[in-house]
Phi, psi and omega in degrees: 000155185240147176264164181294345180269010182087358175276136177259140182249125183243129178279137177218094188062234187270357184249160173240126184255132174275129176252112182270133179056052185301337180275359179297125180287118176265320180244098182292145175282179179145137184064232177274354186273136175277159176271133173233142178260175178296324176302315181296323179293320177293316180298322176298312184295327178293322180284324187269356187305316179304327185271327187274319183303321175304337180268355181246333187299136180074010184245130175298146179239152163246133185258131177258105187250144180230075183306325178258018179086181183297335182274351183261187180290149176252144170214147178266125183246118173263317186276139183272123180298149180298335186276355176298144184304151185292339184279354175276128183295137172243161175221117178274112186234148183294137166227175182297121178076016176165212181225166175228136182253097185277152168282147171234127184264099184256354181208169183301319183302320182291320179300319181289321179297318176295326173296321176296332177279011183060035174278091189284319180241131180257114177262122187251152168293155175272356174244165177258161181299334181289340187205066191293340181266004183229096182297148172247012175224141169242136186233132167252124179259115182267106190245104185284160181296322178235214178259057186256094184283338176300321176294328174291316181303313183294316179299318180300312182297316178301314181291321179295321176295318181296311178301325170302314180297327178278359179058041174250137174284154180211151183234148180254141178217131169292152184265348187075006181239264178238336191238201176231157167251137171251122189245135178244123177284134179247162177278001176077018180252359174255149179274171183300327180295315179299312184294316181295317180298317178296312180299320178296319182289326173298311176302314180292329174298318179289318181295323176299328178279335184220058185297342180275346185245335185232156178208158172243017181288122179294328184272130187298327186288342180268356185267335184062227181265008186279152181279137183270119172268099187269119175242017186288345182286345181275066178210161182301136176071000171277160184226165175224152179298140181283144171305135178075008175282154182272150180250147179281068180221156182309135180089359179054060178286157188238141174285116195233120173302140177225166174271161179292332173296326177295348179296337183271000183281116181306336184274356180289139171205173188294334180250031186299317184252147184231182178293352180280333185221000182296333182290326172304318179293319180302322180296339178282357181049061187297337180258021186326102175078353189293324190264003181274344183258069180299135183251154166279153182266352184304307178297323182290323176301315180293323177295317180296316180300324177291322170302320186281343177072000000 
């Protein structure tokens, strides 16, 4: 429903969220890209909420906000402003020299409120507020040197094969930008140092086998044309884009979970889904049961050590 002041009111569970200036263009059209408004962003989040919230609940967030749309300034927001509604969950977490009060998105109303704030991309922690030092997700970010998705596809296959050898389940997600994320569910008993060390050794093992195509060099000038296997997100207070979040690019592409079988689809690329059709992909449940079986890394570490000789 709409108010006479141009404000739209959207029901979300027991709450009503006000959407201010819903006709404001956040994603300008042009070329092949469609135009999308703040109202479109809110409608997308309302539709995708049942699929997105399980990946957000209990996790601190960093918000990537574009109050004036893609053509305006961007800022990254970690601290929750005092004016945010009291019903939004906060988590006060340690940082160097103090604390940060992060937003935690536990319900649809919060998701819609953040969309009204032009929080286009939600970046989530890999751990939960109940155990912030122990991640239950491990993320490999496959980042190509250019916009070369064939290189990303090939790297994903190689990494997937290695994780299979290590008997670790893994899930795939387009980033909505240029690459893919490969996500491994953990049991939450390892600290970030253990997880990052393991991820680093997995990446180095792959690079050792394919040094002409892959690299773990953090500095761009050291990578050349090789694809970067980024494991740096596996650290305290680091974040990764949340499944089903929108990216601040023309056409409003979405970071979208996919099946390993979809990797062979010639139509697949990092920006394959947008807010116009990502919900249809979500309904296929591409990660069916994959992330509920969190693993310990001990057995996989022993297998990796044996592989490395």
